[in-house]
FITIMI-986544 format. One record per residue (C-alpha): chain; residue number from 1; x negated, y negated, z negated. Coordinates in steps of 0.2 Angstrom, whole numbers, m for minus. Example, Ala and Ser with C-alpha at 12.3 -4.5 7.8 and 13.67 -1.06 7.14 Angstrom:
// residues 2
<r 'A',1,<m62,22,m39>>,
<r 'A',2,<m68,5,m36>>,
// end
This chain:
// residues 465
<r 'A',1,<78,14,460>>,
<r 'A',2,<71,9,443>>,
<r 'A',3,<75,m9,439>>,
<r 'A',4,<61,m9,427>>,
<r 'A',5,<49,m4,439>>,
<r 'A',6,<42,m21,443>>,
<r 'A',7,<37,m23,425>>,
<r 'A',8,<30,m5,420>>,
<r 'A',9,<20,8,429>>,
<r 'A',10,<18,27,425>>,
<r 'A',11,<m2,24,426>>,
<r 'A',12,<m2,21,408>>,
<r 'A',13,<7,36,403>>,
<r 'A',14,<m5,47,414>>,
<r 'A',15,<m19,35,407>>,
<r 'A',16,<m16,39,389>>,
<r 'A',17,<m12,57,392>>,
<r 'A',18,<m29,60,401>>,
<r 'A',19,<m39,51,388>>,
<r 'A',20,<m31,62,374>>,
<r 'A',21,<m34,79,383>>,
<r 'A',22,<m51,74,389>>,
<r 'A',23,<m55,70,371>>,
<r 'A',24,<m51,87,365>>,
<r 'A',25,<m60,96,377>>,
<r 'A',26,<m75,85,374>>,
<r 'A',27,<m74,88,356>>,
<r 'A',28,<m73,107,359>>,
<r 'A',29,<m89,106,371>>,
<r 'A',30,<m99,96,358>>,
<r 'A',31,<m94,109,345>>,
<r 'A',32,<m100,125,354>>,
<r 'A',33,<m114,116,363>>,
<r 'A',34,<m121,113,346>>,
<r 'A',35,<m119,130,339>>,
<r 'A',36,<m132,138,350>>,
<r 'A',37,<m145,139,337>>,
<r 'A',38,<m144,156,327>>,
<r 'A',39,<m148,159,308>>,
<r 'A',40,<m165,165,307>>,
<r 'A',41,<m170,181,300>>,
<r 'A',42,<m179,183,284>>,
<r 'A',43,<m196,178,286>>,
<r 'A',44,<m194,170,302>>,
<r 'A',45,<m200,152,303>>,
<r 'A',46,<m188,139,307>>,
<r 'A',47,<m192,128,321>>,
<r 'A',48,<m191,110,321>>,
<r 'A',49,<m182,97,332>>,
<r 'A',50,<m198,88,335>>,
<r 'A',51,<m192,74,327>>,
<r 'A',52,<m205,66,313>>,
<r 'A',53,<m204,51,302>>,
<r 'A',54,<m217,48,288>>,
<r 'A',55,<m223,65,289>>,
<r 'A',56,<m205,70,286>>,
<r 'A',57,<m199,84,300>>,
<r 'A',58,<m182,89,304>>,
<r 'A',59,<m178,107,304>>,
<r 'A',60,<m167,114,318>>,
<r 'A',61,<m155,125,307>>,
<r 'A',62,<m138,131,314>>,
<r 'A',63,<m122,123,309>>,
<r 'A',64,<m115,129,292>>,
<r 'A',65,<m102,141,294>>,
<r 'A',66,<m90,132,283>>,
<r 'A',67,<m92,116,293>>,
<r 'A',68,<m90,125,309>>,
<r 'A',69,<m74,133,305>>,
<r 'A',70,<m66,117,296>>,
<r 'A',71,<m69,108,312>>,
<r 'A',72,<m61,122,322>>,
<r 'A',73,<m45,122,311>>,
<r 'A',74,<m44,102,313>>,
<r 'A',75,<m46,104,331>>,
<r 'A',76,<m31,117,332>>,
<r 'A',77,<m21,106,320>>,
<r 'A',78,<m23,91,330>>,
<r 'A',79,<m17,101,346>>,
<r 'A',80,<m3,109,337>>,
<r 'A',81,<1,91,331>>,
<r 'A',82,<3,83,348>>,
<r 'A',83,<13,98,354>>,
<r 'A',84,<26,96,342>>,
<r 'A',85,<26,76,340>>,
<r 'A',86,<23,62,352>>,
<r 'A',87,<6,57,355>>,
<r 'A',88,<1,62,374>>,
<r 'A',89,<9,48,385>>,
<r 'A',90,<28,49,387>>,
<r 'A',91,<28,66,379>>,
<r 'A',92,<41,67,365>>,
<r 'A',93,<36,82,358>>,
<r 'A',94,<44,99,356>>,
<r 'A',95,<53,93,339>>,
<r 'A',96,<58,76,348>>,
<r 'A',97,<54,66,333>>,
<r 'A',98,<57,47,332>>,
<r 'A',99,<54,34,320>>,
<r 'A',100,<72,28,322>>,
<r 'A',101,<80,45,318>>,
<r 'A',102,<68,48,304>>,
<r 'A',103,<74,31,296>>,
<r 'A',104,<92,36,298>>,
<r 'A',105,<90,53,291>>,
<r 'A',106,<81,44,275>>,
<r 'A',107,<96,32,274>>,
<r 'A',108,<108,45,275>>,
<r 'A',109,<99,55,261>>,
<r 'A',110,<99,39,251>>,
<r 'A',111,<116,35,253>>,
<r 'A',112,<122,52,248>>,
<r 'A',113,<112,50,233>>,
<r 'A',114,<118,32,229>>,
<r 'A',115,<135,30,237>>,
<r 'A',116,<143,36,223>>,
<r 'A',117,<136,23,212>>,
<r 'A',118,<139,9,224>>,
<r 'A',119,<158,16,226>>,
<r 'A',120,<159,14,207>>,
<r 'A',121,<160,m5,209>>,
<r 'A',122,<171,m6,225>>,
<r 'A',123,<187,m10,219>>,
<r 'A',124,<181,m20,204>>,
<r 'A',125,<185,m39,206>>,
<r 'A',126,<170,m50,210>>,
<r 'A',127,<169,m58,193>>,
<r 'A',128,<169,m43,184>>,
<r 'A',129,<155,m35,195>>,
<r 'A',130,<145,m52,193>>,
<r 'A',131,<146,m47,173>>,
<r 'A',132,<142,m30,174>>,
<r 'A',133,<124,m26,170>>,
<r 'A',134,<121,m10,182>>,
<r 'A',135,<128,m18,197>>,
<r 'A',136,<118,m35,194>>,
<r 'A',137,<102,m24,194>>,
<r 'A',138,<108,m16,210>>,
<r 'A',139,<110,m33,218>>,
<r 'A',140,<95,m40,212>>,
<r 'A',141,<86,m25,220>>,
<r 'A',142,<94,m28,235>>,
<r 'A',143,<91,m47,234>>,
<r 'A',144,<73,m44,231>>,
<r 'A',145,<73,m33,247>>,
<r 'A',146,<82,m44,259>>,
<r 'A',147,<83,m61,253>>,
<r 'A',148,<68,m67,243>>,
<r 'A',149,<58,m70,259>>,
<r 'A',150,<68,m85,263>>,
<r 'A',151,<77,m89,246>>,
<r 'A',152,<62,m86,234>>,
<r 'A',153,<62,m74,220>>,
<r 'A',154,<72,m86,209>>,
<r 'A',155,<85,m89,223>>,
<r 'A',156,<82,m107,221>>,
<r 'A',157,<77,m109,240>>,
<r 'A',158,<64,m120,248>>,
<r 'A',159,<63,m133,261>>,
<r 'A',160,<74,m127,274>>,
<r 'A',161,<82,m113,263>>,
<r 'A',162,<97,m117,253>>,
<r 'A',163,<97,m116,233>>,
<r 'A',164,<109,m102,228>>,
<r 'A',165,<108,m105,209>>,
<r 'A',166,<119,m123,210>>,
<r 'A',167,<136,m127,216>>,
<r 'A',168,<131,m135,233>>,
<r 'A',169,<136,m124,247>>,
<r 'A',170,<135,m128,265>>,
<r 'A',171,<148,m114,271>>,
<r 'A',172,<157,m112,254>>,
<r 'A',173,<155,m103,237>>,
<r 'A',174,<170,m94,237>>,
<r 'A',175,<168,m75,235>>,
<r 'A',176,<176,m72,253>>,
<r 'A',177,<164,m85,260>>,
<r 'A',178,<148,m78,252>>,
<r 'A',179,<153,m60,258>>,
<r 'A',180,<156,m68,277>>,
<r 'A',181,<140,m78,276>>,
<r 'A',182,<130,m62,272>>,
<r 'A',183,<139,m50,283>>,
<r 'A',184,<140,m61,298>>,
<r 'A',185,<126,m74,296>>,
<r 'A',186,<126,m92,299>>,
<r 'A',187,<119,m104,312>>,
<r 'A',188,<117,m123,307>>,
<r 'A',189,<112,m136,320>>,
<r 'A',190,<109,m153,318>>,
<r 'A',191,<107,m163,335>>,
<r 'A',192,<91,m172,338>>,
<r 'A',193,<98,m192,339>>,
<r 'A',194,<80,m200,342>>,
<r 'A',195,<81,m200,361>>,
<r 'A',196,<98,m208,360>>,
<r 'A',197,<97,m220,346>>,
<r 'A',198,<80,m225,348>>,
<r 'A',199,<65,m227,333>>,
<r 'A',200,<74,m244,326>>,
<r 'A',201,<92,m237,326>>,
<r 'A',202,<86,m219,318>>,
<r 'A',203,<78,m230,304>>,
<r 'A',204,<96,m239,301>>,
<r 'A',205,<105,m224,300>>,
<r 'A',206,<92,m216,289>>,
<r 'A',207,<93,m232,277>>,
<r 'A',208,<113,m230,277>>,
<r 'A',209,<111,m211,273>>,
<r 'A',210,<98,m216,259>>,
<r 'A',211,<111,m228,252>>,
<r 'A',212,<123,m216,249>>,
<r 'A',213,<114,m207,236>>,
<r 'A',214,<100,m217,231>>,
<r 'A',215,<97,m234,221>>,
<r 'A',216,<96,m251,230>>,
<r 'A',217,<77,m253,227>>,
<r 'A',218,<74,m237,239>>,
<r 'A',219,<83,m243,255>>,
<r 'A',220,<85,m259,265>>,
<r 'A',221,<102,m266,264>>,
<r 'A',222,<102,m275,281>>,
<r 'A',223,<97,m259,289>>,
<r 'A',224,<110,m249,280>>,
<r 'A',225,<124,m260,286>>,
<r 'A',226,<119,m258,304>>,
<r 'A',227,<117,m239,300>>,
<r 'A',228,<135,m239,293>>,
<r 'A',229,<141,m245,309>>,
<r 'A',230,<131,m232,319>>,
<r 'A',231,<137,m217,307>>,
<r 'A',232,<155,m222,309>>,
<r 'A',233,<155,m226,327>>,
<r 'A',234,<146,m224,343>>,
<r 'A',235,<134,m218,349>>,
<r 'A',236,<130,m207,333>>,
<r 'A',237,<148,m204,327>>,
<r 'A',238,<140,m195,312>>,
<r 'A',239,<157,m194,302>>,
<r 'A',240,<163,m180,313>>,
<r 'A',241,<151,m168,304>>,
<r 'A',242,<147,m177,288>>,
<r 'A',243,<165,m185,284>>,
<r 'A',244,<169,m204,283>>,
<r 'A',245,<160,m207,268>>,
<r 'A',246,<147,m194,270>>,
<r 'A',247,<154,m182,258>>,
<r 'A',248,<151,m167,271>>,
<r 'A',249,<163,m156,279>>,
<r 'A',250,<161,m138,275>>,
<r 'A',251,<154,m127,290>>,
<r 'A',252,<149,m143,299>>,
<r 'A',253,<138,m155,289>>,
<r 'A',254,<131,m156,272>>,
<r 'A',255,<136,m168,258>>,
<r 'A',256,<124,m183,259>>,
<r 'A',257,<130,m192,244>>,
<r 'A',258,<123,m181,231>>,
<r 'A',259,<104,m178,228>>,
<r 'A',260,<104,m160,235>>,
<r 'A',261,<92,m160,252>>,
<r 'A',262,<89,m145,262>>,
<r 'A',263,<77,m152,272>>,
<r 'A',264,<70,m166,258>>,
<r 'A',265,<78,m183,254>>,
<r 'A',266,<63,m195,258>>,
<r 'A',267,<65,m208,269>>,
<r 'A',268,<51,m199,282>>,
<r 'A',269,<59,m183,281>>,
<r 'A',270,<77,m191,283>>,
<r 'A',271,<70,m200,298>>,
<r 'A',272,<62,m184,305>>,
<r 'A',273,<79,m175,303>>,
<r 'A',274,<89,m188,312>>,
<r 'A',275,<75,m190,326>>,
<r 'A',276,<72,m171,329>>,
<r 'A',277,<87,m162,322>>,
<r 'A',278,<86,m146,313>>,
<r 'A',279,<91,m129,318>>,
<r 'A',280,<94,m115,305>>,
<r 'A',281,<98,m97,307>>,
<r 'A',282,<104,m85,293>>,
<r 'A',283,<104,m68,299>>,
<r 'A',284,<118,m56,298>>,
<r 'A',285,<115,m41,285>>,
<r 'A',286,<132,m32,291>>,
<r 'A',287,<122,m19,300>>,
<r 'A',288,<111,m15,284>>,
<r 'A',289,<124,m16,271>>,
<r 'A',290,<139,m5,271>>,
<r 'A',291,<156,m14,263>>,
<r 'A',292,<151,m6,246>>,
<r 'A',293,<134,m13,246>>,
<r 'A',294,<140,m31,253>>,
<r 'A',295,<152,m31,238>>,
<r 'A',296,<139,m29,226>>,
<r 'A',297,<127,m41,235>>,
<r 'A',298,<141,m55,235>>,
<r 'A',299,<145,m53,217>>,
<r 'A',300,<126,m55,213>>,
<r 'A',301,<123,m69,225>>,
<r 'A',302,<141,m77,217>>,
<r 'A',303,<135,m74,199>>,
<r 'A',304,<118,m84,203>>,
<r 'A',305,<128,m100,203>>,
<r 'A',306,<141,m93,190>>,
<r 'A',307,<132,m87,175>>,
<r 'A',308,<146,m83,165>>,
<r 'A',309,<157,m75,178>>,
<r 'A',310,<170,m90,179>>,
<r 'A',311,<170,m101,194>>,
<r 'A',312,<169,m122,190>>,
<r 'A',313,<186,m129,189>>,
<r 'A',314,<189,m138,206>>,
<r 'A',315,<189,m157,207>>,
<r 'A',316,<204,m166,215>>,
<r 'A',317,<199,m177,229>>,
<r 'A',318,<206,m194,231>>,
<r 'A',319,<218,m195,246>>,
<r 'A',320,<214,m211,258>>,
<r 'A',321,<226,m221,267>>,
<r 'A',322,<227,m220,286>>,
<r 'A',323,<221,m239,287>>,
<r 'A',324,<206,m235,276>>,
<r 'A',325,<198,m223,290>>,
<r 'A',326,<183,m230,299>>,
<r 'A',327,<185,m233,318>>,
<r 'A',328,<180,m218,328>>,
<r 'A',329,<171,m225,343>>,
<r 'A',330,<166,m209,353>>,
<r 'A',331,<174,m208,371>>,
<r 'A',332,<191,m209,369>>,
<r 'A',333,<201,m193,369>>,
<r 'A',334,<209,m197,386>>,
<r 'A',335,<193,m200,394>>,
<r 'A',336,<190,m182,400>>,
<r 'A',337,<208,m178,404>>,
<r 'A',338,<217,m180,420>>,
<r 'A',339,<232,m171,414>>,
<r 'A',340,<242,m171,399>>,
<r 'A',341,<244,m158,386>>,
<r 'A',342,<260,m149,382>>,
<r 'A',343,<272,m156,369>>,
<r 'A',344,<268,m152,352>>,
<r 'A',345,<276,m136,346>>,
<r 'A',346,<290,m141,333>>,
<r 'A',347,<288,m122,326>>,
<r 'A',348,<271,m126,319>>,
<r 'A',349,<271,m122,301>>,
<r 'A',350,<265,m137,291>>,
<r 'A',351,<254,m135,274>>,
<r 'A',352,<265,m135,260>>,
<r 'A',353,<252,m148,251>>,
<r 'A',354,<243,m163,258>>,
<r 'A',355,<227,m154,262>>,
<r 'A',356,<217,m148,276>>,
<r 'A',357,<222,m131,284>>,
<r 'A',358,<221,m121,300>>,
<r 'A',359,<233,m109,308>>,
<r 'A',360,<231,m98,323>>,
<r 'A',361,<243,m88,336>>,
<r 'A',362,<236,m78,350>>,
<r 'A',363,<250,m85,360>>,
<r 'A',364,<251,m102,356>>,
<r 'A',365,<233,m107,351>>,
<r 'A',366,<226,m115,334>>,
<r 'A',367,<233,m129,325>>,
<r 'A',368,<222,m140,313>>,
<r 'A',369,<231,m149,299>>,
<r 'A',370,<222,m163,291>>,
<r 'A',371,<225,m172,274>>,
<r 'A',372,<233,m190,275>>,
<r 'A',373,<219,m201,281>>,
<r 'A',374,<207,m189,283>>,
<r 'A',375,<198,m178,298>>,
<r 'A',376,<191,m165,288>>,
<r 'A',377,<191,m147,295>>,
<r 'A',378,<198,m134,283>>,
<r 'A',379,<185,m124,275>>,
<r 'A',380,<191,m106,281>>,
<r 'A',381,<192,m112,300>>,
<r 'A',382,<177,m100,304>>,
<r 'A',383,<186,m85,298>>,
<r 'A',384,<204,m89,304>>,
<r 'A',385,<198,m93,321>>,
<r 'A',386,<185,m80,324>>,
<r 'A',387,<195,m72,339>>,
<r 'A',388,<197,m89,348>>,
<r 'A',389,<179,m94,344>>,
<r 'A',390,<173,m78,352>>,
<r 'A',391,<184,m81,367>>,
<r 'A',392,<178,m99,370>>,
<r 'A',393,<158,m91,369>>,
<r 'A',394,<164,m80,383>>,
<r 'A',395,<168,m94,393>>,
<r 'A',396,<185,m99,391>>,
<r 'A',397,<191,m117,389>>,
<r 'A',398,<197,m125,374>>,
<r 'A',399,<209,m139,376>>,
<r 'A',400,<209,m151,361>>,
<r 'A',401,<223,m163,358>>,
<r 'A',402,<225,m174,342>>,
<r 'A',403,<242,m182,335>>,
<r 'A',404,<246,m192,320>>,
<r 'A',405,<261,m196,310>>,
<r 'A',406,<270,m213,312>>,
<r 'A',407,<266,m221,295>>,
<r 'A',408,<255,m235,294>>,
<r 'A',409,<246,m245,307>>,
<r 'A',410,<247,m238,325>>,
<r 'A',411,<230,m244,330>>,
<r 'A',412,<224,m236,316>>,
<r 'A',413,<233,m220,319>>,
<r 'A',414,<228,m218,336>>,
<r 'A',415,<210,m220,331>>,
<r 'A',416,<212,m208,318>>,
<r 'A',417,<221,m195,330>>,
<r 'A',418,<205,m196,342>>,
<r 'A',419,<193,m195,327>>,
<r 'A',420,<202,m179,320>>,
<r 'A',421,<201,m172,338>>,
<r 'A',422,<182,m176,338>>,
<r 'A',423,<179,m167,322>>,
<r 'A',424,<188,m151,329>>,
<r 'A',425,<176,m153,344>>,
<r 'A',426,<161,m155,332>>,
<r 'A',427,<168,m139,324>>,
<r 'A',428,<168,m129,339>>,
<r 'A',429,<152,m134,343>>,
<r 'A',430,<144,m130,326>>,
<r 'A',431,<151,m113,329>>,
<r 'A',432,<141,m110,345>>,
<r 'A',433,<155,m114,358>>,
<r 'A',434,<146,m124,373>>,
<r 'A',435,<152,m143,375>>,
<r 'A',436,<157,m140,393>>,
<r 'A',437,<170,m126,387>>,
<r 'A',438,<179,m140,376>>,
<r 'A',439,<190,m153,384>>,
<r 'A',440,<197,m166,375>>,
<r 'A',441,<214,m170,381>>,
<r 'A',442,<226,m185,375>>,
<r 'A',443,<244,m179,374>>,
<r 'A',444,<258,m190,381>>,
<r 'A',445,<264,m196,363>>,
<r 'A',446,<250,m193,350>>,
<r 'A',447,<263,m199,337>>,
<r 'A',448,<273,m184,336>>,
<r 'A',449,<282,m185,320>>,
<r 'A',450,<293,m199,311>>,
<r 'A',451,<286,m204,292>>,
<r 'A',452,<274,m195,282>>,
<r 'A',453,<275,m179,291>>,
<r 'A',454,<261,m166,289>>,
<r 'A',455,<266,m159,307>>,
<r 'A',456,<260,m175,315>>,
<r 'A',457,<244,m176,306>>,
<r 'A',458,<237,m161,317>>,
<r 'A',459,<227,m157,332>>,
<r 'A',460,<231,m142,342>>,
<r 'A',461,<219,m132,353>>,
<r 'A',462,<225,m121,368>>,
<r 'A',463,<216,m108,377>>,
<r 'A',464,<213,m110,395>>,
<r 'A',465,<205,m100,408>>,
// end
């Protein structure tokens, strides 16, 4: 049985075919029915049709021969066309032509013509391609085709669409990150907090957010103080995506301490964002751009914010002490668990520097390492954990367990362990993993390392089910 029979019917196929065929028959009848009048012989009086208007009568002359035969040829052309091409109901035509096949042929022809030109830049470094005038013109042509609808012809974006000419990147401005964004697309989700916080507490958080980047004359200090508590604790816990100081977490939430706003930085707009949330979708262009075109497009976009072909020097971030981290006040990590996780593996390779990093092993799972006192997820996590994220989206359960080192105050370390686990949970949710597929599970011993040990400052993620 045809599963679509409830929604479609062969009636329309027959209906369209009948209309087309009857139209052809009707046109033929019209032609020959009006061709009965013969050409008058010389000296023979031409009859009129009987119509008269203001003394002017209409002669009943035969159809001109040139017009008659042109009509016949048009009729024959139409009939032949409908035999060769679609047009009569579901009939596909003798040539089996489709617009999709035509498109593929044209693309193949264009690729054959231009692919050698694209391949010329395939092995060149991004920085070099970004400075090549010919490559940049090709990149601009592709940008004008695929990107200006959202980012504008000047690439400076608009409300809801990011500016590509500055160094404020939501998903990372390195060539590899830009390439991944263009190829696979991005989905950004800001939860709607209005129903949970209520109007007044939304305003409090909004004033705190404004205090991070605006002068004191633009926000209410009392509201900002109350908003800071909500930002750093329950029920909002904004720090999990935006960082403990609002500095942003790449791939999770934007930096709130600068004056770069995707949706607008007015009090009204910030309140609207917190209340209703935001949802952005960057489409994936991997199906339209092969690897050579993607390379050129990446270089063009990278070059928009690096005009001289050189990336800006990276600023060193200050390292906070564990005791200075804000208290995380979401539900405790142990609240969702009825069992304890497996002991931390001693084989986990800790990062060589005091920085955020993530590792993945298909058998052991993922390990998120954190800088001292911080809960920021490593910027390359979406790329490293693509396989794990896919499994979780397919229905597998992720078990998240947080650890700390033994340096500093034990209570602060316990809160920091919890905060890091929540940051990892927020990361996976931002990648599209359903909340019900993520379990926060407190390990038996959250302080799994002695001294200032990077192995202790970690969150382990196991795959179950």
